[in-house]
Structures are given as structure tokens and as C-alpha cells.
C-alpha positions in Angstrom: 10.7 209.2 162.5 13.9 210.5 160.9 14.0 212.9 158.0 16.8 213.5 155.6 17.1 215.8 152.6 19.5 215.2 149.7 20.2 218.1 147.3 21.0 217.2 143.7 23.7 219.6 142.4 25.0 219.8 138.8 22.5 217.0 137.8 20.0 216.9 135.0 16.8 216.0 136.9 15.1 214.3 134.0 18.2 212.0 133.5 18.5 211.3 137.2 14.9 211.0 138.3 13.5 209.5 135.1 10.4 210.3 133.2 7.6 211.3 135.7 10.1 210.4 138.5 10.0 206.7 137.7 13.4 206.0 139.2 12.4 207.5 142.5 9.1 205.7 142.5 11.0 202.4 141.8 13.2 203.2 144.8 10.2 204.1 147.0 8.5 200.8 146.1 11.4 198.9 147.5 11.0 200.6 150.9 7.3 200.8 151.5 7.7 201.7 155.2 9.6 204.9 154.3 8.6 208.0 152.3 10.7 209.2 149.4 9.6 212.5 148.0 11.2 214.4 145.1 10.6 218.2 144.9 12.7 220.2 142.5 16.4 219.3 143.1 15.7 218.0 146.6 14.9 214.4 147.6 13.3 214.1 151.1 13.5 210.7 152.9 11.4 210.0 156.0 11.5 206.8 158.0 13.4 204.8 160.6 17.2 205.2 160.9 18.4 201.8 159.5 16.2 202.1 156.4 17.0 205.7 155.9 20.7 204.9 156.0 20.2 202.2 153.3 18.2 204.6 151.1 20.8 207.3 151.5 23.6 204.9 150.5 21.7 203.8 147.4 21.0 207.4 146.4 24.7 208.2 146.9 25.6 205.3 144.7 23.1 206.5 142.0 24.6 210.0 142.2 28.1 208.6 141.6 26.7 206.4 138.8 25.1 209.5 137.2 28.3 211.5 137.2 30.2 208.5 135.7 27.6 207.6 133.0 25.4 210.7 132.7 22.1 208.9 133.2 20.1 206.7 135.6 18.0 203.8 134.1 15.6 201.3 135.5 18.3 198.7 135.4 20.7 201.0 137.3 18.2 201.3 140.1 17.7 197.6 140.2 21.4 197.0 140.3 21.9 199.0 143.5 18.7 197.7 145.1 19.9 194.1 144.7 23.3 194.8 146.2 23.4 193.7 149.8 26.8 195.3 150.7 26.4 198.4 148.5 30.0 197.9 147.4 29.1 199.2 144.0 28.6 202.6 145.4 32.4 203.1 145.3 32.5 204.3 141.7 36.1 204.2 140.4 37.2 207.7 139.4 38.7 207.5 136.0 38.1 211.0 134.5 41.3 213.0 134.4 39.4 216.2 135.4 37.6 214.8 138.4 39.3 214.0 141.7 36.1 212.8 143.5 32.4 213.4 143.6 31.1 215.3 146.6 28.5 213.9 149.1 25.8 216.0 147.4 26.8 215.0 143.9 29.1 218.0 143.1 32.3 217.5 141.2 35.5 218.2 143.1 38.5 218.9 140.8 41.6 221.0 140.6 40.7 224.6 140.1 44.1 226.1 139.4 47.2 225.0 137.5 49.2 224.4 140.7 46.4 222.4 142.2 46.6 220.2 139.1 50.3 219.9 139.6 49.6 218.7 143.1 47.2 216.0 141.7 49.8 214.9 139.2 52.6 214.9 141.8 50.6 212.5 144.0 50.1 210.2 141.1 53.8 210.1 140.4 55.3 210.1 143.9 54.7 208.3 147.2 55.7 211.3 149.2 54.6 214.9 148.2 55.2 218.2 150.0 52.6 220.9 149.2 53.6 224.4 150.2 51.7 227.7 149.9 49.7 230.4 151.6 46.3 230.1 153.2 43.3 229.5 150.9 45.2 227.7 148.0 43.2 224.5 148.6 46.1 222.4 149.9 44.0 220.7 152.6 40.9 220.3 150.5 42.6 218.9 147.4 44.7 216.5 149.6 41.6 215.2 151.4 39.9 214.7 148.0 42.9 212.7 146.8 42.8 210.6 149.9 39.0 209.9 149.5 39.6 209.0 145.8 42.4 206.5 146.7 40.0 204.9 149.3 37.1 204.7 146.9 39.3 203.3 144.2 40.6 200.7 146.7 44.2 201.9 146.2 44.5 202.0 150.0 42.7 200.5 152.9 42.5 203.5 155.1 43.0 207.2 155.4 45.1 208.7 158.2 45.0 212.5 158.7 47.1 214.3 161.3 48.2 217.7 162.3 50.2 219.2 165.2 48.1 220.6 168.0 49.6 224.1 168.2 47.6 227.2 169.3 47.6 230.0 166.8 49.2 232.8 168.8 46.9 232.6 171.8 46.6 230.4 174.8 43.2 228.8 175.2 44.0 227.5 178.7 42.3 224.4 180.0 39.8 222.8 177.6 37.1 220.6 179.1 36.1 217.1 177.9 37.9 213.9 176.8 40.9 213.9 174.4 38.7 213.8 171.3 36.8 216.9 172.5 40.0 218.7 173.3 41.7 218.2 169.9 38.6 218.3 167.6 38.6 222.1 167.3 42.1 221.9 165.8 41.0 219.3 163.3 37.8 221.0 162.2 39.0 222.0 158.7 39.7 218.3 158.0 36.2 217.2 159.2 34.6 220.0 157.0 36.5 218.7 153.9 35.5 215.1 154.6 31.9 216.0 155.1 31.8 217.6 151.7 33.0 214.4 150.1 31.4 211.5 152.2 27.8 211.3 153.4 27.7 211.8 157.2 26.5 208.3 158.0 29.2 206.7 155.9 31.9 209.0 157.4 30.7 208.0 160.9 31.0 204.3 159.8 34.5 204.8 158.4 35.6 206.5 161.6 34.1 203.9 163.9 35.8 201.1 162.0 39.2 203.0 161.8 39.0 203.2 158.0 39.4 207.0 158.4 41.5 208.2 161.3 41.9 211.8 162.3 44.4 212.3 165.1 47.0 214.7 166.6 50.6 214.2 165.4 51.7 212.9 168.8 49.5 209.7 168.2 51.7 208.7 165.2 54.7 207.7 167.3 55.5 204.0 167.1 53.2 203.2 164.3 53.9 201.8 160.8 51.4 203.3 158.4 50.8 200.7 155.7 48.3 200.5 152.9 47.2 204.0 153.8 46.9 207.5 152.4 48.5 209.6 155.1 48.2 213.4 155.3 50.1 215.7 157.6 48.5 219.1 157.6 49.8 222.4 159.0 53.3 220.9 158.9 55.0 224.2 159.5 54.1 223.8 163.1 56.1 220.5 163.5 59.5 220.5 165.2 62.4 218.8 163.4 62.1 215.7 165.7 58.3 215.5 165.0 58.8 215.7 161.3 61.5 213.0 161.3 59.2 210.8 163.5 56.3 211.3 161.1 58.2 210.6 157.8 59.7 207.4 159.2 56.2 206.0 159.9 55.8 205.4 156.2 55.1 201.7 155.4 54.7 199.7 152.2 52.0 200.8 149.8 51.6 204.1 151.5 51.0 207.6 150.0 52.1 210.5 152.2 51.3 214.1 151.8 52.8 216.9 153.9 51.1 220.4 153.7 52.4 223.6 155.1 52.4 227.4 154.9 55.8 228.9 155.8 54.2 232.3 156.5 52.1 231.0 159.4 54.4 229.3 161.8 52.9 229.2 165.3 55.8 227.6 167.1 57.7 229.5 169.9 60.3 232.0 168.5 63.2 229.9 169.7 61.9 226.7 168.0 62.8 225.8 164.5 60.2 224.5 162.1 60.6 220.9 161.0 59.1 221.7 157.6 61.6 224.4 156.8 64.5 222.0 157.7 63.2 218.9 155.9 62.8 220.8 152.6 66.5 221.5 152.6 67.3 217.9 153.6 65.1 216.1 151.1 65.4 218.3 148.0 66.6 216.2 145.1 65.7 212.8 146.7 64.1 210.6 144.0 60.4 209.7 144.5 59.6 212.8 146.5 57.5 215.6 144.9 57.4 219.3 145.8 54.6 221.6 144.7 54.8 225.3 145.6 51.5 227.3 145.4 51.2 231.0 145.3 48.6 233.8 145.9 47.4 233.2 142.4 46.0 229.8 143.5 43.9 231.2 146.3 40.3 230.0 145.8 38.6 231.7 148.8 37.2 235.2 148.7 39.0 237.5 146.3 40.1 239.7 149.2 42.1 236.8 150.6 44.5 237.0 147.7 45.0 240.8 148.2 45.5 240.2 152.0 48.2 237.5 151.4 49.9 239.7 148.8 49.9 242.7 151.2 51.5 240.6 154.0 54.0 239.2 151.5 55.0 242.7 150.4 55.4 243.8 154.0 57.6 240.8 154.8 59.8 241.4 151.8 60.2 245.1 152.8 61.1 244.1 156.4 63.6 241.5 155.0 65.2 244.0 152.8 65.4 246.5 155.7 67.1 243.9 157.9 69.6 243.0 155.2 70.4 246.7 154.7 70.7 247.3 158.4 73.1 244.3 158.7 75.1 245.5 155.8 75.5 249.0 157.4 76.4 247.5 160.7 79.1 245.3 159.0 80.5 248.4 157.3 80.8 250.1 160.6 82.6 247.2 162.2 84.9 246.4 159.2 87.7 249.1 158.7 87.9 250.5 155.2 90.8 249.6 152.9 92.4 253.0 153.4 92.1 252.9 157.2 93.6 249.4 157.2 96.5 250.6 155.0 97.1 253.6 157.3 97.0 251.4 160.4 99.5 248.9 158.9 101.9 251.6 157.8 102.0 253.2 161.3 102.8 249.9 162.9 
């Protein structure tokens, strides 16, 4: 016996469940060997795994339907019950404010002006660079845009990658197979996907290579066609890796490159491919650039203050270095009067 609980968020229960829970009773009648119980804003499902998966998919479709039309009717439930493939669950997102609906029914949308600029840039360009400090939602919004493109059948797959670079500490040998070794580096991407796609469906997508999450090294030699491709933590790519990644872009592909110039984890003697490519591709038609700031940080309010404090410190250090270099140049360069005296003597 398997049990699953679905939480209804931002949903009017009477409009979703129906009068006296008629919609849920109608769904339960179609699966007599399982139990579907509605209590408050939670729906509990008990039964065997194959049937639980079907019920979960139908409820996911009904949640998407509710967010699109604002109500669930008797005919709505019948529509999804009579669908064998459940293809209707992929509700096309047409609202200008909504990027995608979360796996629990929540609305995912741009929360700041620059996040909206990022959404608009992806609609207008096939290649977009998103730059900004931690906490500005670059990864989350990018993953949401990828999921929307997949649901709207604009692409056939999602490919998400990031360089596997340790953040300032050596973890040494990691046990397990390749997936187990690199999964910790890709955890933020899994977290975002799980917010937007039910776990069972996400597993299905991954098993069927509809969603691929892999280290950057795995991109070499591929042509990424009919796909939404995201490179995250791009500040940790080398120039050669960046060139390799960008030249994988195939027909009908959307590519996003996210990075934070303040958190480069490469060795000190290694240039960042992101910093270099920004100078190379500025002004190229069809490429969008969106720069985010501390004002776009959507994590805890202290994160914004922390980022601002570090930015201020870096600016002071930069100014100090410039001043020190200027003073050193003055010492090395003879003054005009000294040069004139030297020339007159000789």
C-alpha cells in the first residue's frame, strides 16, 4: 500500500473539489481499489503504485486546468478520466504573468523587474546570458522557462548542465558511480525541477531522456537540437569549455547561460570563460544579456545586505589597488621638472 498527499495551494477548495466534494468523489469512483480522501487543502491517495501514479497525474492535470480556467466541473473530471495518455495535462501557459504552475499548484512567475526582463529576453532571443549575484532567481526562473517550453511543446527535451567545480574546498574522493559523484553539484537544479514537476513524472522524464541533467564535460561532441539548454554556474567554465558549450547549439534550440562574476571558483591562474565571452559576443544580434542586482534578491532579506556588504568591500579594495598602482607609477615615472633637468645636463 502506497500513500501520497497532495497539498492544494492558492486554490479555492469549493471551485476545485466541487459542492460536497463531488469532483473528488467522481475521481474516487473511477478507481475503486484506491482511497482518495480530501481533508482541508490536502488530498490523500492510498493504493498500489501504478494506480496511484495515474491518480496523481490526473490531479496534476486538474490543478493545471483550475489555474487556467478558475474552476473544475463534472465534465472537466470526465475529460481527464477518459484520457489514456494524459497528454491534456500539459496545459499551455498563455498568461503573461505566469511562467509555469508548480507541482503543488502554486504559480511561478517573475518576482522582480529584472526577472521579467529575463523572461522577455528568452522569448525574443535564442541565446541569453543572465548575470547577477546569488539569490536573484537566475537558476529558478531559467528552469521554470525550460519547463514551460517543454509543456508548451516548443521543445522536445530539457538539457541542464553546470561545471563540476568545488567551491573553495577539496572534497577528495567521493564514493559511488558517476551520477552519485556529481549529483551534489546539481542539487539546486533538482530542487527547482521538483517544485515544478511531480516526482513521478520527473522520474519518467529523466528515464526517457526528456530531461537530462549532466556535468558540462558530457556536452562535448553533441548537437543540442529541439531542446531548451541551460548552463548554470557559467563563471566556473574555462574559455575552452564555454566555446565548446556554445557551439553545441543546434536548430530550434533555446540556450541560457547563467553566472555570478563574484563567485568564481576556478584556480587563480585560470581565466573565466564567462568573463571572456561577454566581451566577445556583446553586440551580436540574437543574443540577449540581462544583468541582475542585489535589488533582485528574493531569498532572506539578509542575503541582500550580505551581497551589498561584499560588493562594497570589493569596490574599496579595487579603489585601493588603483590608488596603489597610480602611486607606484608616479614613483617610477620622473616628473616633468626632473626630466627637463636631466635633459639639460646631458
